[in-house]
Steps between C-alpha positions, in 0.01 A plus 500: 500500500604578858434845626778746541613609842289822487176353361337432839565856604350636180190278541457622856525863394249440220255336742544786744440746218185319390371499858574870533322574173194305617495697824529828311220388266274408793577829669419685179168315476416598857590862430285493187210345691534759776514781244186363334319484833608854583377618161164327546467645850592846372240474223241386754580791729489749212163358397378526859617861527327581171182331627508705819580819311209443262268423789613808692457713189147364459422560870629857469277556198202363697576730794535805279177428316241758597133425545293613205144590613335353191696175515435479873124518458519253213701252709238513777220452247672195351563360849133536588392337174737205538394450861136484391580246227702283738229512765221385269696212347399162646772337707562213251549752222747699710698184572512403132606855414778487759622161379499609137662839563759340726581252223542786253736682738703185558508398136578831332682707763858374503603760757239370743616140453866583553441723802262265678719198423800674654301589812370146536845347463605701805192399699475134394873445454710457185422128500126551460360298208430705190143367490433641847653835406275524193182394678565741790568781252166432329324517837673828582378649170145384569506626859631836385198537272267390780654766726410767245145367475472497880602866517241590236224298667563616858458861389133420440448310824385642832735472800284218633522312168879545494540358851262212419753343258805539725602268783692728735742380765363631834855601591495744207200682642641481850827665406324778311254603772573848631574376850757250366668724241656726756592866459758430225259325264552184294675432170339214308754348261398258228601347166342440160345181636147392429258784436713734710271798440248320720706598805448869435139440399434313825660767719300773329179295519553459876549876528857484622694823436746384233741669263664295225840599364536401135753602239398590147668246272277541197343774291304765685169416332521133606627586848210741553248235396646237735526749787137598446389137524716428806365796692137419423429379855682787667850529629770721356764420239817707478810487284853487649557869434626731777145612575373141487765377744427789736136394490602145595687628804202713602265202471721281718551770761121523515492127581364397159587221255734510201513229232811432289578227243867410541590189297681679216733797469310675222714813505837324538592703808456230762742332738688178419355187660516126455156397380447126454875461529593740218604862509257770390364827637170569673343830607600602856221757529274306740792419729639853504160654564433250779836582661434874475147485641501195726214350298440127513546305176227244430579254215164433332432290191209402278427160356250393238291197602274422205224761497606640836794690642696463819690764696752369750776652705838409635626616840552877511840645580666822602810644340765570765612858552854520632797724431588277200237586238652271234489200733142582599387517138690180412322319785163627383572406139593146608163462674317640198681265260429198721126582501496539121688175445264297719187617319634493145648152545164369624310617189743575214224476237323794666803729489374713212797722433593524134838674530829347605568531870865398460608709198872464570509135595321283243443146623645198328296285264240257618537129462286302265203309630 
């Protein structure tokens, strides 16, 4: 039957209506997708804030914890006993112990696996094969155990025995000599790379006047034991309290050396930086102190080479001191970040840090191998 005179118009209006409905439907889907993404991002941010709040609460508890004389003496006794046991163990046994304990940490500590995996995805890139991520994580767990054993063993060694197992870059010694340090002293910055305690052990063994700034991020009894072992060859260890920071300034103004580990913002009060291309925060302390005092910053890093250790340096730098303090600190932070990135990227399996460095910016998933 032929169409009536108005049928073509009605068909056109119906088609236009269908097209409009499809557009509205697509727009609604986009709005829903955007709302879902906003909700996921909000949940992620809330989770991140809770994580930071819990960490800060824990750090506050650690800082408020007072030293108990009995527990203090007990912690030193346990440290001495463990150092004796570690020193008498044959090297093959120590290696098997490290491999086994590292496997246990990797296998049964989900927090370690997740944190280290996130760090490695930033360093290696989100396209890194999952097999490489897992193998590197296992190595990090093993190297972390070896670092603990090194600290225990070196406590029992003489300064000469400590230096005998370390290959030291001559530039490191050159920069630390009194005539090269200058009147403002030197700030040695480092990361949790290799057996990083070997840097402090080497400086103390060579009788350099060194003060190490370290924050207490664990229980007092454990912190006291580790501090006792680290100071076994001499040197001074201070906490970032007002009196500790004043001591740092006094040491530098006396032309001495200060050591600071700066590859993670443990107290969540750092400055924002782009680290391996992603936003996080890192502690500005070394840069601010260097700007205030005129001290030179010497990036120094440890590396494990089989049974031996290596200490190597990157070119030292000065933090500018102009009328724009923020710009000066930003310039110093950029140099610090660049030094950290170069060393960590060269040996990611020796970066033995078990907490997330990018707590607010989790990396995307790795690809399959």
